[in-house]
C-alpha positions in Angstrom: 76.6 -44.2 40.1 75.6 -40.6 40.0 73.4 -41.2 37.0 71.5 -43.9 38.8 70.9 -41.7 41.8 69.7 -38.9 39.5 67.4 -41.3 37.7 65.9 -42.5 41.0 65.3 -39.0 42.2 63.6 -38.1 38.9 61.4 -41.1 39.1 60.5 -40.3 42.7 59.7 -36.7 41.8 57.4 -37.8 38.9 55.7 -40.3 41.3 55.1 -37.6 43.9 53.7 -35.2 41.3 51.3 -37.9 40.0 50.2 -38.7 43.5 49.6 -35.0 44.2 47.6 -34.5 41.1 45.5 -37.6 41.8 44.9 -36.4 45.4 43.8 -33.0 44.2 41.4 -34.5 41.7 40.1 -36.9 44.4 39.5 -34.0 46.8 37.8 -32.0 44.0 35.6 -35.0 43.1 34.6 -35.6 46.7 33.8 -31.9 47.2 31.7 -31.9 44.0 29.7 -34.9 45.3 29.3 -33.3 48.7 28.1 -30.0 47.2 25.8 -31.8 44.9 24.3 -34.5 47.1 25.3 -33.6 50.6 24.0 -31.3 53.3 22.8 -27.9 52.5 24.8 -26.4 55.5 27.7 -24.4 54.2 30.7 -24.1 56.5 33.9 -22.0 56.1 35.8 -24.9 54.5 32.9 -25.6 52.2 32.8 -22.0 51.0 36.5 -21.9 50.4 36.4 -25.1 48.4 33.5 -23.6 46.4 35.6 -20.6 45.5 38.4 -22.9 44.4 36.2 -25.3 42.5 33.7 -22.8 41.0 36.0 -21.4 38.3 37.0 -24.9 37.3 33.4 -26.0 37.1 32.5 -22.9 35.1 35.3 -23.4 32.7 34.4 -27.1 32.3 30.7 -26.2 31.7 31.6 -23.4 29.3 34.0 -25.7 27.4 31.4 -28.5 27.2 28.7 -26.0 26.0 31.1 -24.6 23.4 32.0 -28.0 22.2 28.3 -28.9 21.9 27.6 -25.8 20.0 30.5 -26.4 17.6 29.3 -30.0 17.2 25.7 -28.8 16.4 27.0 -26.1 14.0 29.2 -28.7 12.3 26.4 -31.2 11.9 24.0 -28.4 10.7 26.7 -27.2 8.2 27.1 -30.8 6.9 23.3 -31.2 6.5 23.0 -27.8 4.8 25.8 -28.7 2.5 24.2 -31.9 1.4 20.8 -30.3 1.1 22.2 -27.4 -1.0 24.1 -29.9 -3.1 20.9 -31.9 -3.8 19.0 -28.7 -4.5 21.7 -27.5 -6.9 21.6 -30.9 -8.8 17.8 -30.6 -9.0 17.9 -27.0 -10.3 20.6 -27.9 -12.8 18.6 -30.8 -14.2 15.5 -28.6 -14.3 17.4 -25.9 -16.2 18.7 -28.5 -18.7 15.2 -29.8 -19.3 13.9 -26.3 -19.7 16.6 -25.4 -22.2 15.9 -28.6 -24.2 12.2 -27.8 -24.3 13.0 -24.2 -25.4 15.3 -25.5 -28.1 12.7 -27.9 -29.4 10.1 -25.1 -29.4 12.4 -22.8 -31.3 13.2 -25.5 -33.8 9.5 -26.3 -34.2 8.7 -22.6 -34.8 11.5 -22.3 -37.4 10.4 -25.4 -39.2 6.8 -24.2 -39.1 7.7 -20.8 -40.6 9.8 -22.5 -43.3 7.0 -24.9 -44.3 4.4 -22.1 -44.2 6.4 -20.1 -46.7 6.9 -23.1 -48.9 3.1 -23.9 -48.7 2.3 -20.3 -49.6 4.6 -20.4 -52.6 3.1 -23.7 -53.7 -0.4 -22.3 -53.4 0.6 -19.3 -55.5 1.8 -21.4 -58.5 -0.2 -23.6 -60.7 2.7 -25.9 -61.5 2.5 -29.5 -60.3 5.2 -30.0 -57.7 6.4 -32.3 -54.9 7.6 -31.0 -51.5 10.9 -32.4 -50.3 13.4 -32.1 -47.5 17.1 -32.0 -47.7 18.6 -35.0 -45.9 22.3 -34.7 -47.0 24.8 -32.4 -48.5 27.9 -32.9 -50.7 30.9 -31.6 -48.7 32.9 -30.9 -51.8 33.1 -27.1 -52.6 33.6 -27.8 -56.3 30.6 -30.0 -56.8 27.7 -28.5 -55.0 24.7 -30.8 -54.5 22.2 -32.0 -51.9 20.2 -35.2 -51.4 16.4 -34.9 -50.9 13.9 -37.4 -49.6 11.8 -37.8 -52.7 12.5 -39.8 -55.9 11.1 -41.5 -58.9 8.2 -42.9 -57.0 6.9 -39.4 -56.5 7.2 -38.5 -60.2 10.5 -36.8 -60.0 12.8 -37.2 -63.1 16.2 -36.2 -64.1 16.2 -32.5 -65.1 13.3 -31.5 -62.9 13.7 -27.9 -61.6 14.0 -27.4 -57.9 12.8 -24.2 -56.2 11.9 -22.9 -52.7 9.8 -20.0 -51.4 12.7 -17.6 -52.2 13.5 -18.7 -55.7 15.6 -21.1 -57.8 17.6 -23.8 -56.0 18.9 -26.0 -58.7 18.0 -29.0 -60.9 17.7 -32.8 -60.3 20.4 -34.7 -62.0 19.9 -38.3 -60.7 17.1 -40.2 -59.0 16.4 -43.4 -57.2 13.0 -44.7 -56.2 12.8 -42.7 -53.0 15.7 -40.2 -53.2 17.1 -37.7 -55.6 20.3 -35.7 -55.9 20.0 -32.0 -56.8 22.7 -30.0 -58.5 22.6 -26.5 -56.9 22.6 -23.5 -59.1 25.8 -22.2 -57.5 27.7 -25.3 -58.7 30.4 -24.5 -61.3 28.8 -26.9 -63.8 25.4 -25.1 -63.5 24.1 -22.7 -66.2 20.6 -21.1 -66.3 18.9 -18.9 -68.9 17.9 -15.7 -67.1 16.6 -12.2 -67.7 17.3 -8.9 -66.1 13.8 -8.2 -64.8 13.7 -4.5 -65.6 15.4 -4.4 -69.0 14.3 -7.9 -70.1 17.9 -8.5 -71.4 18.8 -12.1 -71.6 22.0 -13.7 -70.2 23.4 -16.9 -68.9 23.8 -17.3 -65.1 26.7 -19.6 -64.1 27.6 -21.0 -60.7 31.0 -20.1 -59.2 31.3 -22.9 -56.6 30.9 -20.2 -53.9 27.8 -18.4 -52.7 27.6 -16.2 -55.8 26.7 -16.4 -59.5 28.4 -15.0 -62.5 26.1 -13.3 -65.1 27.5 -13.6 -68.6 26.7 -12.4 -72.2 25.2 -9.0 -71.2 26.4 -6.5 -73.7 28.3 -3.4 -72.4 25.7 -1.0 -74.0 23.1 -2.4 -71.6 22.6 -0.4 -68.4 23.0 -2.7 -65.4 23.0 -1.5 -61.8 23.4 -3.0 -58.4 20.2 -4.6 -56.9 18.8 -5.3 -60.4 16.6 -8.4 -60.0 17.6 -11.5 -62.1 14.8 -14.0 -63.0 14.5 -17.2 -65.0 13.9 -16.7 -68.7 11.9 -19.8 -69.3 13.9 -21.0 -72.3 14.6 -24.7 -72.8 11.7 -26.0 -70.8 13.6 -26.3 -67.6 12.4 -23.4 -65.4 9.2 -21.4 -65.8 9.6 -17.7 -66.6 9.9 -15.2 -63.8 11.2 -17.2 -60.9 13.7 -15.1 -58.8 17.3 -16.2 -59.0 19.3 -13.3 -57.5 20.2 -9.7 -57.4 23.1 -7.9 -59.0 25.8 -7.3 -56.3 28.7 -6.0 -58.4 29.2 -4.6 -61.9 32.8 -4.5 -63.1 33.4 -1.8 -65.7 35.2 -3.2 -68.8 37.0 -0.6 -70.9 37.5 -3.3 -73.6 35.4 -6.2 -74.6 31.8 -6.8 -75.6 30.2 -8.0 -72.3 29.8 -6.8 -68.8 31.4 -8.7 -65.9 28.6 -9.1 -63.4 28.4 -10.8 -60.0 25.0 -11.9 -58.7 24.0 -12.7 -55.1 21.5 -15.6 -54.8 18.1 -14.9 -53.3 18.3 -18.3 -51.7 20.4 -18.8 -48.5 22.1 -22.1 -49.4 23.6 -22.5 -46.0 20.3 -22.7 -44.1 17.8 -24.0 -46.8 15.9 -27.2 -45.7 12.6 -27.5 -47.5 12.2 -27.5 -51.3 9.7 -27.9 -54.1 10.5 -30.1 -57.1 8.5 -29.1 -60.2 7.5 -32.2 -62.2 9.2 -31.8 -65.5 6.8 -33.7 -67.7 3.8 -31.7 -66.4 5.9 -28.5 -66.9 6.7 -29.4 -70.5 3.0 -30.0 -71.2 2.2 -26.6 -69.8 4.9 -24.8 -71.7 4.0 -26.6 -75.0 0.4 -25.5 -74.8 -0.4 -22.9 -77.5 -1.3 -19.4 -76.2 -5.0 -18.6 -76.3 -6.0 -15.4 -78.2 
């Protein structure tokens, strides 16, 4: 019974509070209308009510203005974010396009420089030759070879010597109508007759399968020093005489034995080479077989 009475009292108190709040809001609303649209005569009650309602109106106006400013700032921030995002995308795309053009320009300059050197070398020699480009490489470290884009249709035959603007590259060992495979001079199965340019001593230059050569059959009584230039000897009708092959990089002293142990560094950078000249073997043999004029 007591619980029911307490519940009724609580409900009545809540009702009275709601009615009071509603009456207050009604009075404030009526006063607001009167002060806005009513007479311009201000009585004592009018002034008192203004003092009561003024702070409320100021707070409400300030709150509405603040909310409007926050809304505008939020909308501006969202718009700026999307604008900056679009600008960032545009600049990123522009940067990628610029980098691509720059890379193409660098590649074109590098290719032009390589071809110019090859053209100068071709102009400096009287030997008939065919320009070619490397289009494939043998991945095996034990059988060093490359594929070029010229073949039998261009007059290339098996055994044709291959050079570049720096010096000896290798020798053609198989051909098809439009392509050829070149055995590089650094291959373990490669052997070239060479001369020490200064002393004119002859030896055999063999590939090691790495980026070096091994110069053999140089007698220990021959003076050999680092940086001595090694050139082709011209024997056997494969390479013309005097084409650079490499430079002596190491000379190992042999207390016993007849021959030096010599390491030679190639003049050709086999890791970056792209453009070659293939000397036509038949024409080369005809030139080498011609008798010397008195």
